[in-house]
ROKOL-408120 format. One record per residue (C-alpha): x, y, z. Coordinates in steps of 0.1 Angstrom, whole numbers, plus 5000, padded with zeros to 4 digits. Layout:
<atom X="X" Y="Y" Z="Z"/>
...
END
This chain:
<atom X="5000" Y="5000" Z="5000"/>
<atom X="5014" Y="5034" Z="4989"/>
<atom X="5011" Y="5060" Z="5016"/>
<atom X="4998" Y="5095" Z="5008"/>
<atom X="5026" Y="5121" Z="5005"/>
<atom X="5028" Y="5146" Z="5033"/>
<atom X="5014" Y="5181" Z="5027"/>
<atom X="5039" Y="5206" Z="5014"/>
<atom X="5050" Y="5233" Z="5037"/>
<atom X="5061" Y="5265" Z="5020"/>
<atom X="5074" Y="5298" Z="5034"/>
<atom X="5071" Y="5335" Z="5024"/>
<atom X="5088" Y="5364" Z="5040"/>
<atom X="5064" Y="5392" Z="5047"/>
<atom X="5066" Y="5423" Z="5069"/>
<atom X="5098" Y="5411" Z="5085"/>
<atom X="5083" Y="5377" Z="5096"/>
<atom X="5084" Y="5342" Z="5081"/>
<atom X="5050" Y="5329" Z="5072"/>
<atom X="5046" Y="5291" Z="5069"/>
<atom X="5017" Y="5277" Z="5048"/>
<atom X="5005" Y="5240" Z="5047"/>
<atom X="4995" Y="5230" Z="5012"/>
<atom X="4973" Y="5200" Z="5019"/>
<atom X="4947" Y="5181" Z="5000"/>
<atom X="4916" Y="5201" Z="4991"/>
<atom X="4931" Y="5234" Z="5002"/>
<atom X="4927" Y="5260" Z="4975"/>
<atom X="4924" Y="5297" Z="4971"/>
<atom X="4944" Y="5322" Z="4991"/>
<atom X="4963" Y="5304" Z="5017"/>
<atom X="4964" Y="5315" Z="5053"/>
<atom X="4996" Y="5308" Z="5073"/>
<atom X="4996" Y="5279" Z="5097"/>
<atom X="5025" Y="5295" Z="5117"/>
<atom X="5043" Y="5328" Z="5118"/>
<atom X="5079" Y="5331" Z="5130"/>
<atom X="5097" Y="5362" Z="5141"/>
<atom X="5134" Y="5362" Z="5132"/>
<atom X="5160" Y="5375" Z="5156"/>
<atom X="5165" Y="5412" Z="5158"/>
<atom X="5186" Y="5426" Z="5129"/>
<atom X="5185" Y="5393" Z="5110"/>
<atom X="5178" Y="5399" Z="5073"/>
<atom X="5163" Y="5366" Z="5062"/>
<atom X="5174" Y="5354" Z="5027"/>
<atom X="5160" Y="5319" Z="5027"/>
<atom X="5138" Y="5299" Z="5051"/>
<atom X="5123" Y="5264" Z="5056"/>
<atom X="5098" Y="5252" Z="5082"/>
<atom X="5095" Y="5217" Z="5097"/>
<atom X="5065" Y="5196" Z="5089"/>
<atom X="5050" Y="5200" Z="5123"/>
<atom X="5055" Y="5239" Z="5121"/>
<atom X="5074" Y="5239" Z="5154"/>
<atom X="5107" Y="5251" Z="5141"/>
<atom X="5120" Y="5274" Z="5113"/>
<atom X="5155" Y="5274" Z="5098"/>
<atom X="5167" Y="5305" Z="5079"/>
<atom X="5199" Y="5319" Z="5065"/>
<atom X="5213" Y="5354" Z="5066"/>
<atom X="5245" Y="5367" Z="5049"/>
<atom X="5266" Y="5354" Z="5079"/>
<atom X="5248" Y="5325" Z="5096"/>
<atom X="5221" Y="5298" Z="5096"/>
<atom X="5196" Y="5300" Z="5125"/>
<atom X="5170" Y="5276" Z="5139"/>
<atom X="5142" Y="5290" Z="5161"/>
<atom X="5113" Y="5274" Z="5178"/>
<atom X="5078" Y="5286" Z="5172"/>
<atom X="5079" Y="5305" Z="5205"/>
<atom X="5110" Y="5324" Z="5192"/>
<atom X="5136" Y="5306" Z="5213"/>
<atom X="5170" Y="5298" Z="5197"/>
<atom X="5174" Y="5261" Z="5191"/>
<atom X="5208" Y="5265" Z="5174"/>
<atom X="5228" Y="5287" Z="5151"/>
<atom X="5260" Y="5283" Z="5131"/>
<atom X="5280" Y="5313" Z="5119"/>
<atom X="5297" Y="5316" Z="5085"/>
<atom X="5332" Y="5327" Z="5095"/>
<atom X="5349" Y="5350" Z="5090"/>
<atom X="5320" Y="5374" Z="5088"/>
<atom X="5316" Y="5390" Z="5054"/>
<atom X="5310" Y="5427" Z="5049"/>
<atom X="5301" Y="5421" Z="5012"/>
<atom X="5264" Y="5431" Z="5010"/>
<atom X="5254" Y="5421" Z="4975"/>
<atom X="5260" Y="5393" Z="4950"/>
<atom X="5257" Y="5363" Z="4973"/>
<atom X="5228" Y="5346" Z="4990"/>
<atom X="5232" Y="5316" Z="5013"/>
<atom X="5203" Y="5291" Z="5011"/>
<atom X="5189" Y="5262" Z="5031"/>
<atom X="5166" Y="5231" Z="5029"/>
<atom X="5153" Y="5204" Z="5051"/>
<atom X="5157" Y="5168" Z="5041"/>
<atom X="5126" Y="5147" Z="5033"/>
<atom X="5126" Y="5131" Z="5067"/>
<atom X="5133" Y="5163" Z="5085"/>
<atom X="5164" Y="5150" Z="5102"/>
<atom X="5190" Y="5172" Z="5084"/>
<atom X="5194" Y="5207" Z="5072"/>
<atom X="5214" Y="5214" Z="5040"/>
<atom X="5230" Y="5248" Z="5038"/>
<atom X="5247" Y="5264" Z="5007"/>
<atom X="5274" Y="5289" Z="5015"/>
<atom X="5285" Y="5311" Z="4986"/>
<atom X="5318" Y="5318" Z="5004"/>
<atom X="5338" Y="5328" Z="4973"/>
<atom X="5316" Y="5358" Z="4965"/>
<atom X="5314" Y="5366" Z="5002"/>
<atom X="5352" Y="5369" Z="5003"/>
<atom X="5357" Y="5339" Z="5026"/>
<atom X="5378" Y="5318" Z="5002"/>
<atom X="5383" Y="5306" Z="4967"/>
<atom X="5353" Y="5282" Z="4967"/>
<atom X="5319" Y="5276" Z="4981"/>
<atom X="5306" Y="5251" Z="5007"/>
<atom X="5277" Y="5228" Z="5011"/>
<atom X="5272" Y="5219" Z="5047"/>
<atom X="5248" Y="5193" Z="5063"/>
<atom X="5236" Y="5199" Z="5099"/>
<atom X="5217" Y="5178" Z="5123"/>
<atom X="5183" Y="5194" Z="5123"/>
<atom X="5178" Y="5190" Z="5161"/>
<atom X="5212" Y="5201" Z="5174"/>
<atom X="5229" Y="5219" Z="5145"/>
<atom X="5259" Y="5197" Z="5147"/>
<atom X="5277" Y="5195" Z="5113"/>
<atom X="5274" Y="5161" Z="5099"/>
<atom X="5292" Y="5167" Z="5066"/>
<atom X="5309" Y="5195" Z="5047"/>
<atom X="5316" Y="5196" Z="5010"/>
<atom X="5342" Y="5220" Z="4997"/>
<atom X="5330" Y="5232" Z="4962"/>
<atom X="5349" Y="5245" Z="4933"/>
<atom X="5321" Y="5269" Z="4924"/>
<atom X="5319" Y="5307" Z="4927"/>
<atom X="5282" Y="5311" Z="4930"/>
<atom X="5259" Y="5340" Z="4937"/>
<atom X="5232" Y="5318" Z="4951"/>
<atom X="5216" Y="5283" Z="4948"/>
<atom X="5183" Y="5265" Z="4949"/>
<atom X="5177" Y="5232" Z="4968"/>
<atom X="5154" Y="5205" Z="4954"/>
<atom X="5145" Y="5177" Z="4979"/>
<atom X="5139" Y="5144" Z="4963"/>
<atom X="5105" Y="5131" Z="4972"/>
<atom X="5114" Y="5095" Z="4977"/>
<atom X="5151" Y="5085" Z="4982"/>
<atom X="5163" Y="5111" Z="5006"/>
<atom X="5187" Y="5128" Z="4982"/>
<atom X="5190" Y="5166" Z="4978"/>
<atom X="5198" Y="5184" Z="4945"/>
<atom X="5216" Y="5218" Z="4945"/>
<atom X="5216" Y="5242" Z="4915"/>
<atom X="5243" Y="5268" Z="4919"/>
<atom X="5241" Y="5299" Z="4897"/>
<atom X="5275" Y="5313" Z="4887"/>
<atom X="5261" Y="5342" Z="4867"/>
<atom X="5275" Y="5344" Z="4831"/>
<atom X="5297" Y="5313" Z="4839"/>
<atom X="5267" Y="5290" Z="4840"/>
<atom X="5251" Y="5267" Z="4865"/>
<atom X="5264" Y="5237" Z="4884"/>
<atom X="5241" Y="5209" Z="4896"/>
<atom X="5251" Y="5186" Z="4925"/>
<atom X="5233" Y="5159" Z="4944"/>
<atom X="5238" Y="5149" Z="4980"/>
<atom X="5229" Y="5115" Z="4993"/>
<atom X="5225" Y="5111" Z="5030"/>
<atom X="5239" Y="5078" Z="5043"/>
<atom X="5220" Y="5058" Z="5070"/>
<atom X="5252" Y="5050" Z="5090"/>
<atom X="5278" Y="5071" Z="5072"/>
<atom X="5285" Y="5106" Z="5059"/>
<atom X="5265" Y="5119" Z="5030"/>
<atom X="5280" Y="5113" Z="4995"/>
<atom X="5281" Y="5140" Z="4968"/>
<atom X="5278" Y="5139" Z="4930"/>
<atom X="5285" Y="5167" Z="4906"/>
<atom X="5268" Y="5164" Z="4872"/>
<atom X="5293" Y="5168" Z="4843"/>
<atom X="5276" Y="5197" Z="4825"/>
<atom X="5279" Y="5234" Z="4834"/>
<atom X="5251" Y="5246" Z="4811"/>
<atom X="5218" Y="5232" Z="4826"/>
<atom X="5197" Y="5251" Z="4852"/>
<atom X="5177" Y="5228" Z="4873"/>
<atom X="5140" Y="5237" Z="4872"/>
<atom X="5123" Y="5209" Z="4891"/>
<atom X="5119" Y="5172" Z="4900"/>
<atom X="5091" Y="5150" Z="4889"/>
<atom X="5066" Y="5141" Z="4917"/>
<atom X="5079" Y="5105" Z="4918"/>
<atom X="5115" Y="5117" Z="4916"/>
<atom X="5122" Y="5095" Z="4886"/>
<atom X="5133" Y="5124" Z="4864"/>
<atom X="5142" Y="5161" Z="4865"/>
<atom X="5140" Y="5191" Z="4842"/>
<atom X="5166" Y="5216" Z="4832"/>
<atom X="5168" Y="5247" Z="4810"/>
<atom X="5199" Y="5255" Z="4790"/>
<atom X="5218" Y="5283" Z="4806"/>
<atom X="5218" Y="5300" Z="4772"/>
<atom X="5180" Y="5295" Z="4772"/>
<atom X="5180" Y="5276" Z="4739"/>
<atom X="5162" Y="5245" Z="4750"/>
<atom X="5146" Y="5225" Z="4778"/>
<atom X="5157" Y="5189" Z="4787"/>
<atom X="5144" Y="5161" Z="4808"/>
<atom X="5168" Y="5138" Z="4826"/>
<atom X="5167" Y="5104" Z="4843"/>
<atom X="5172" Y="5103" Z="4880"/>
<atom X="5198" Y="5097" Z="4893"/>
<atom X="5220" Y="5092" Z="4863"/>
<atom X="5213" Y="5126" Z="4847"/>
<atom X="5210" Y="5109" Z="4812"/>
<atom X="5189" Y="5130" Z="4788"/>
<atom X="5156" Y="5115" Z="4780"/>
<atom X="5146" Y="5141" Z="4754"/>
<atom X="5152" Y="5178" Z="4746"/>
<atom X="5129" Y="5204" Z="4731"/>
<atom X="5145" Y="5235" Z="4715"/>
<atom X="5128" Y="5268" Z="4711"/>
<atom X="5118" Y="5260" Z="4675"/>
<atom X="5097" Y="5230" Z="4687"/>
<atom X="5073" Y="5254" Z="4704"/>
<atom X="5068" Y="5273" Z="4672"/>
<atom X="5090" Y="5303" Z="4679"/>
<atom X="5120" Y="5320" Z="4663"/>
<atom X="5151" Y="5312" Z="4683"/>
<atom X="5166" Y="5345" Z="4673"/>
<atom X="5137" Y="5363" Z="4690"/>
<atom X="5125" Y="5339" Z="4717"/>
<atom X="5140" Y="5319" Z="4745"/>
<atom X="5131" Y="5293" Z="4772"/>
<atom X="5127" Y="5310" Z="4806"/>
<atom X="5143" Y="5295" Z="4837"/>
<atom X="5109" Y="5287" Z="4852"/>
<atom X="5080" Y="5262" Z="4850"/>
<atom X="5082" Y="5226" Z="4863"/>
<atom X="5061" Y="5195" Z="4868"/>
<atom X="5024" Y="5200" Z="4868"/>
<atom X="5019" Y="5163" Z="4872"/>
<atom X="5040" Y="5131" Z="4868"/>
<atom X="5032" Y="5131" Z="4830"/>
<atom X="5029" Y="5168" Z="4823"/>
<atom X="5055" Y="5196" Z="4825"/>
<atom X="5051" Y="5234" Z="4821"/>
<atom X="5077" Y="5250" Z="4800"/>
<atom X="5079" Y="5288" Z="4798"/>
<atom X="5088" Y="5306" Z="4766"/>
<atom X="5095" Y="5343" Z="4765"/>
<atom X="5107" Y="5371" Z="4742"/>
<atom X="5103" Y="5407" Z="4732"/>
<atom X="5078" Y="5421" Z="4707"/>
<atom X="5087" Y="5446" Z="4680"/>
<atom X="5074" Y="5473" Z="4703"/>
<atom X="5100" Y="5461" Z="4729"/>
<atom X="5072" Y="5448" Z="4751"/>
<atom X="5083" Y="5416" Z="4770"/>
<atom X="5060" Y="5386" Z="4768"/>
<atom X="5059" Y="5350" Z="4781"/>
<atom X="5037" Y="5320" Z="4776"/>
<atom X="5034" Y="5287" Z="4794"/>
<atom X="5033" Y="5255" Z="4773"/>
<atom X="5024" Y="5220" Z="4784"/>
<atom X="5047" Y="5190" Z="4775"/>
<atom X="5034" Y="5154" Z="4775"/>
<atom X="5063" Y="5136" Z="4791"/>
<atom X="5051" Y="5102" Z="4779"/>
<atom X="5055" Y="5112" Z="4743"/>
<atom X="5079" Y="5141" Z="4745"/>
<atom X="5055" Y="5163" Z="4726"/>
<atom X="5039" Y="5197" Z="4732"/>
<atom X="5003" Y="5194" Z="4741"/>
<atom X="4990" Y="5230" Z="4743"/>
<atom X="4992" Y="5262" Z="4763"/>
<atom X="4986" Y="5267" Z="4800"/>
<atom X="4967" Y="5299" Z="4807"/>
<atom X="4969" Y="5316" Z="4841"/>
<atom X="4969" Y="5353" Z="4851"/>
<atom X="5003" Y="5362" Z="4865"/>
<atom X="5025" Y="5392" Z="4863"/>
<atom X="5059" Y="5376" Z="4855"/>
<atom X="5071" Y="5342" Z="4843"/>
<atom X="5085" Y="5332" Z="4877"/>
<atom X="5053" Y="5337" Z="4897"/>
<atom X="5037" Y="5304" Z="4887"/>
<atom X="5049" Y="5274" Z="4908"/>
<atom X="5036" Y="5240" Z="4897"/>
<atom X="5032" Y="5216" Z="4927"/>
<atom X="5032" Y="5183" Z="4908"/>
<atom X="4997" Y="5172" Z="4918"/>
<atom X="4979" Y="5192" Z="4891"/>
<atom X="4977" Y="5223" Z="4911"/>
<atom X="4999" Y="5254" Z="4911"/>
<atom X="5007" Y="5285" Z="4932"/>
<atom X="5006" Y="5321" Z="4922"/>
<atom X="5009" Y="5353" Z="4942"/>
<atom X="4983" Y="5378" Z="4954"/>
<atom X="4984" Y="5416" Z="4963"/>
<atom X="4982" Y="5406" Z="5000"/>
<atom X="5015" Y="5387" Z="4997"/>
<atom X="4999" Y="5354" Z="5005"/>
<atom X="5002" Y="5326" Z="4980"/>
<atom X="4971" Y="5314" Z="4960"/>
<atom X="4966" Y="5278" Z="4951"/>
<atom X="4948" Y="5269" Z="4920"/>
<atom X="4932" Y="5235" Z="4913"/>
<atom X="4938" Y="5216" Z="4881"/>
<atom X="4913" Y="5230" Z="4856"/>
END
């Protein structure tokens, strides 16, 4: 018997506080926060994640990772030393493992002036103890974590600006230190993982195509260039947005600029069983990165209130 997946917990930073939303079955429309966390005084939150039970939040600032209880008490913190006085161009990020036992923290140390390369650090979620530390050869501005829904691994997409994007995968060992794998291509930006975790989606750093890969090998299953969507590659490009609407359907975003210099974008559906384009996906959003597919047929957009809005599959 296959158990139902746990509800997703997402966070938004609003009015200096971290709002946690539970995206459960049958919950649609504008979401209300299930918990609100107040960061420590003077902490500028860059990324955050909340435990499944909403009892703790983990967030990163320019110089540390912090874990607070719902009551606002400090559970643990870890400073990025030496402190950096560089204010722009680097954003540390964090993620919780699927089982909630570990916290994965990306440190863009090179851009922060702490060394020649970045770090990926794994902490015990309860105590903050460092379980593993991977010295990276990247010089990233920031990174996005993608937690695998089944096997406990964590993907990391590091953006190095004009130099491209590096994708790594960390695998937590049951009785040993996590292992790390770097995929051998610097030109694919990770967009999302399939709901089952059996594949993942990337967009070319030059925005010429979208590709779908086998997990965990990274082997390309199929690629769709801009031309396949009916656009001129000299005038259009694939946006670094979209993702998996369902296990069998992906959303790919195409964009460009009109002759009047007005920017435009459109969402297209791809049938992953056949590798073919199956129509457009219409939703009222203000920019191509506002739409967040959730993998179950629903998606999130924003609202003027700052709360996310969940739309059912229509």
